[in-house]
SEMARKE-429493 format. One line per 2 residues: number of its first residue (from 1); for each residue x negated, y, z of C-alpha. Coordinates in steps of 0.05 Angstrom, whole numbers. Layout:
// SEMARKE-429493
NUM	X:Y:Z ~ ...
***
This chain:
// SEMARKE-429493
1	-212:-932:-831 ~ -267:-892:-798
3	-217:-839:-781 ~ -167:-887:-757
5	-218:-924:-713 ~ -237:-852:-674
7	-164:-838:-679 ~ -158:-902:-632
9	-212:-892:-588 ~ -190:-827:-552
11	-116:-855:-538 ~ -158:-917:-509
13	-194:-872:-467 ~ -126:-850:-434
15	-105:-901:-382 ~ -30:-916:-366
17	-6:-944:-296 ~ 27:-1005:-303
19	114:-1000:-307 ~ 100:-925:-322
21	108:-885:-392 ~ 59:-834:-408
23	92:-767:-402 ~ 31:-720:-419
25	12:-719:-496 ~ -55:-722:-513
27	-45:-651:-546 ~ -39:-619:-469
29	-95:-656:-445 ~ -144:-626:-503
31	-105:-560:-521 ~ -149:-516:-485
33	-205:-476:-520 ~ -254:-448:-481
35	-290:-385:-514 ~ -330:-324:-499
37	-317:-259:-519 ~ -243:-238:-529
39	-189:-291:-512 ~ -162:-327:-578
41	-95:-369:-581 ~ -100:-432:-554
43	-109:-493:-610 ~ -62:-551:-610
45	-99:-621:-616 ~ -53:-622:-686
47	-99:-577:-713 ~ -159:-618:-706
49	-127:-691:-720 ~ -73:-710:-762
51	-14:-747:-729 ~ 10:-814:-766
53	69:-840:-781 ~ 95:-910:-803
55	125:-881:-853 ~ 68:-828:-871
57	36:-833:-944 ~ -37:-874:-928
59	-101:-821:-923 ~ -136:-822:-980
61	-201:-856:-969 ~ -243:-805:-1013
63	-276:-754:-975 ~ -262:-699:-1023
65	-193:-706:-1030 ~ -180:-712:-946
67	-182:-641:-911 ~ -225:-678:-856
69	-271:-737:-859 ~ -318:-764:-810
71	-383:-798:-823 ~ -419:-859:-796
73	-467:-810:-765 ~ -417:-767:-730
75	-418:-707:-775 ~ -354:-690:-817
77	-345:-650:-890 ~ -331:-586:-884
79	-347:-573:-817 ~ -395:-521:-793
81	-457:-539:-758 ~ -435:-506:-693
83	-386:-564:-677 ~ -361:-640:-693
85	-288:-622:-718 ~ -255:-562:-750
87	-179:-548:-752 ~ -140:-566:-816
89	-129:-515:-863 ~ -57:-478:-870
91	-16:-528:-913 ~ -66:-589:-920
93	-32:-647:-911 ~ -62:-711:-865
95	4:-751:-871 ~ 78:-734:-859
97	72:-712:-788 ~ 10:-664:-794
99	15:-592:-766 ~ -10:-534:-790
101	-68:-482:-760 ~ -23:-422:-760
103	42:-459:-738 ~ 2:-491:-678
105	-32:-428:-659 ~ 35:-395:-659
107	72:-445:-621 ~ 19:-438:-567
109	17:-355:-561 ~ 98:-362:-544
111	86:-413:-489 ~ 36:-375:-467
113	65:-303:-467 ~ 121:-325:-414
115	71:-335:-359 ~ 40:-274:-371
117	36:-214:-310 ~ 49:-159:-360
119	117:-192:-369 ~ 140:-202:-301
121	185:-146:-283 ~ 181:-125:-203
123	233:-65:-221 ~ 252:6:-221
125	255:57:-162 ~ 285:125:-158
127	286:178:-106 ~ 283:254:-95
129	226:292:-52 ~ 239:357:-25
131	187:397:24 ~ 221:460:65
133	162:500:87 ~ 200:542:139
135	217:481:174 ~ 154:441:156
137	196:373:140 ~ 193:333:75
139	264:303:59 ~ 257:231:19
141	327:209:-17 ~ 321:142:-30
143	373:134:-94 ~ 372:69:-122
145	333:17:-153 ~ 345:-31:-216
147	326:-98:-233 ~ 289:-116:-177
149	250:-186:-175 ~ 293:-240:-148
151	254:-265:-82 ~ 314:-314:-47
153	331:-379:-76 ~ 403:-358:-99
155	368:-323:-149 ~ 377:-248:-110
157	348:-204:-57 ~ 362:-168:9
159	324:-107:-6 ~ 300:-46:28
161	253:15:27 ~ 189:27:74
163	156:97:72 ~ 91:101:100
165	43:168:90 ~ -22:148:78
167	-80:163:104 ~ -44:146:170
169	-25:103:224 ~ 35:56:192
171	74:49:251 ~ 71:112:273
173	97:148:208 ~ 135:92:183
175	206:102:164 ~ 264:51:133
177	326:56:101 ~ 384:-2:109
179	384:-70:76 ~ 427:-80:16
181	454:-153:20 ~ 452:-200:-45
183	429:-155:-97 ~ 385:-134:-146
185	406:-69:-166 ~ 420:-40:-98
187	439:30:-83 ~ 431:70:-18
189	434:139:-28 ~ 401:152:35
191	359:207:60 ~ 298:196:112
193	262:265:132 ~ 184:275:159
195	185:322:213 ~ 118:366:218
197	90:359:152 ~ 41:416:144
199	23:448:80 ~ -45:417:88
201	-12:351:91 ~ 23:364:26
203	-47:377:-9 ~ -81:317:13
205	-33:258:33 ~ 3:208:-4
207	74:180:-4 ~ 80:101:-7
209	152:73:-27 ~ 149:0:-14
211	211:-42:-36 ~ 211:-108:4
213	262:-171:14 ~ 290:-179:88
215	293:-250:107 ~ 324:-267:180
217	287:-330:184 ~ 220:-316:158
219	186:-262:150 ~ 201:-200:101
221	175:-214:34 ~ 139:-160:2
223	168:-140:-79 ~ 135:-82:-103
225	113:-5:-84 ~ 103:62:-110
227	58:112:-91 ~ 67:192:-101
229	15:252:-83 ~ 50:297:-47
231	23:357:-86 ~ 65:342:-142
233	116:363:-95 ~ 125:444:-97
235	153:478:-36 ~ 224:491:-31
237	242:457:-103 ~ 278:383:-104
239	238:337:-150 ~ 265:275:-190
241	226:212:-193 ~ 242:147:-231
243	177:101:-231 ~ 167:23:-241
245	146:-16:-177 ~ 85:-42:-174
247	35:-99:-145 ~ -12:-59:-85
249	-76:-39:-109 ~ -138:-88:-82
251	-171:-57:-33 ~ -252:-57:-26
253	-262:-125:9 ~ -319:-152:24
255	-287:-224:16 ~ -295:-219:-57
257	-365:-239:-45 ~ -400:-319:-52
259	-376:-365:4 ~ -449:-364:30
261	-440:-290:51 ~ -370:-308:81
263	-401:-301:160 ~ -427:-221:140
265	-362:-211:100 ~ -323:-222:162
267	-361:-172:202 ~ -361:-122:152
269	-283:-124:152 ~ -282:-117:233
271	-327:-57:213 ~ -289:-24:163
273	-223:-36:215 ~ -265:-1:263
275	-276:59:224 ~ -201:62:199
277	-179:63:273 ~ -227:110:293
279	-200:165:237 ~ -127:145:255
281	-69:190:265 ~ -21:184:330
283	34:227:315 ~ 58:311:309
285	57:358:358 ~ 96:415:352
287	58:473:400 ~ 75:558:405
289	17:605:426 ~ 37:674:447
291	-16:724:480 ~ 22:771:521
293	-20:836:534 ~ -25:870:606
295	36:918:616 ~ 26:993:614
297	6:1027:681 ~ 67:1056:713
299	119:1001:692 ~ 110:960:760
301	90:901:730 ~ 69:843:782
303	31:795:734 ~ -27:816:683
305	-31:798:616 ~ -44:718:594
307	-32:662:546 ~ 34:633:549
309	29:559:510 ~ 99:524:488
311	107:446:481 ~ 161:440:438
313	169:375:412 ~ 127:314:384
315	145:271:323 ~ 125:209:294
317	81:184:357 ~ 45:109:358
319	85:63:399 ~ 45:42:453
321	100:-4:491 ~ 117:-83:477
323	192:-50:456 ~ 163:-9:400
325	174:55:435 ~ 131:103:482
327	145:147:545 ~ 109:199:523
329	93:262:563 ~ 44:322:553
331	-18:348:592 ~ -57:411:571
333	-115:445:598 ~ -146:513:593
335	-230:493:589 ~ -272:501:630
337	-240:495:689 ~ -281:515:751
339	-231:517:796 ~ -191:459:771
341	-122:495:778 ~ -114:491:694
343	-72:424:695 ~ -2:435:669
345	44:367:656 ~ 113:361:621
347	161:311:645 ~ 170:245:617
349	217:216:567 ~ 228:145:556
351	230:109:502 ~ 226:150:440
353	177:168:388 ~ 205:235:377
355	213:268:447 ~ 232:344:448
357	205:378:507 ~ 217:444:509
359	169:467:568 ~ 140:539:570
361	69:544:616 ~ 34:608:624
363	-46:630:640 ~ -63:693:665
365	-130:714:634 ~ -152:765:591
367	-167:770:519 ~ -243:780:531
369	-244:720:572 ~ -196:672:517
371	-244:683:468 ~ -289:640:504
373	-240:583:533 ~ -218:510:502
375	-140:489:500 ~ -138:425:502
377	-76:388:491 ~ -64:311:507
379	-1:259:501 ~ -1:201:541
381	48:142:550 ~ 73:133:617
383	65:66:644 ~ 94:46:716
385	46:12:762 ~ -18:12:713
387	-63:60:680 ~ -26:104:625
389	-47:103:557 ~ -73:156:518
391	-31:169:454 ~ -67:230:420
393	-93:297:432 ~ -118:360:396
395	-162:417:413 ~ -158:494:399
397	-214:542:408 ~ -254:590:360
399	-302:528:339 ~ -253:480:312
401	-239:475:246 ~ -166:459:196
403	-100:486:227 ~ -123:482:301
405	-167:544:287 ~ -118:578:243
407	-67:570:304 ~ -126:599:354
409	-140:657:315 ~ -68:676:292
411	-56:677:367 ~ -105:719:389
413	-103:775:323 ~ -21:782:325
415	-13:793:404 ~ 50:791:437
417	79:750:376 ~ 96:671:384
419	58:637:329 ~ 83:562:321
421	46:503:285 ~ 45:429:283
423	-11:398:305 ~ -44:325:274
425	-55:281:335 ~ -118:238:329
427	-137:180:379 ~ -202:208:395
429	-201:220:463 ~ -233:289:489
431	-301:281:520 ~ -271:340:578
433	-205:308:582 ~ -190:276:653
435	-154:205:667 ~ -115:224:723
***
């Protein structure tokens, strides 16, 4: 009798609007079992209370025969001191409709397993990478994707692949494949090429391949990505990859702090962005240097020896105009420039991020004087009617580091030989650069 009263009290505590049926069972309301430690299967309410039917056998009034009995003081026989109720024993019957604890737990595990993130497949991506040392180029062949996650209402997607080199400016080195319409297993067989990739880049950079769904009316949706460290690719060898798409790794952000620190977290986020942009790469520049020694006496040469600087081309420049392109040109200086005569400038190439200049400039100077000089090369975006935008620059002398130092020293050591090398353009404007 006490058990029936307790059940009626539980069901009477739920309020139902007039004219509407109860669509959510009491089991769903009381199914959550929060406990510290490892996650356990969620028990249903049937593990605690027997469900009685009109045709069920009457519950025995003997506490010893019943698997669960309540005492007037709130205690229960066979219940641990830690809680009021405990699940029924497997196989015990508290009426014709009673479920066992084992069957209840198994049912809850099957329901919850479909909602797990581990069971959500984003798809797989197949591609090939090949680095050619002679041309300093990285060829990325996107072959196909399989089992992509549907992103549209029709159960399909319009996938394409974006490539980025990290770390670096995303817009400056972004490459993109064509879009395959209405497919979860797209086939591209498309090769995208990065120009001006040095061996130093192959050791420190990572290639990010992002698969996205194109939407014409709304913004494009991200499906998944795969990241490959370029040091895994050996020069002049094709490496095949078949990877599973993953969610992007979480970035270290101060937004994970409490609400009380939201103000300072916004300040820290802006500070992080400033630090990232201060080291931003703005493209690549291919330079050729050749020190021409003075001619031998008696040959009737007019000019003495000097430095020949060849501006060949640029690749993956940062877009400075609203149309997504730039109007680049290159300026070079040999400093210190006391007489203000070392400035040279190439022609302007309109609407491109990969211009080809193929222009050479000559400085008459001796080798002993050249050792104490600095070659400053800057790339600018030409704007009509207003000041030009600085894209990036590089300095070469005996005091720099990395590829710039190696290029400069190779030029000084190998007299008469043309030395070509790609250089990374940074958005750090040299202090000695003129703004004219």
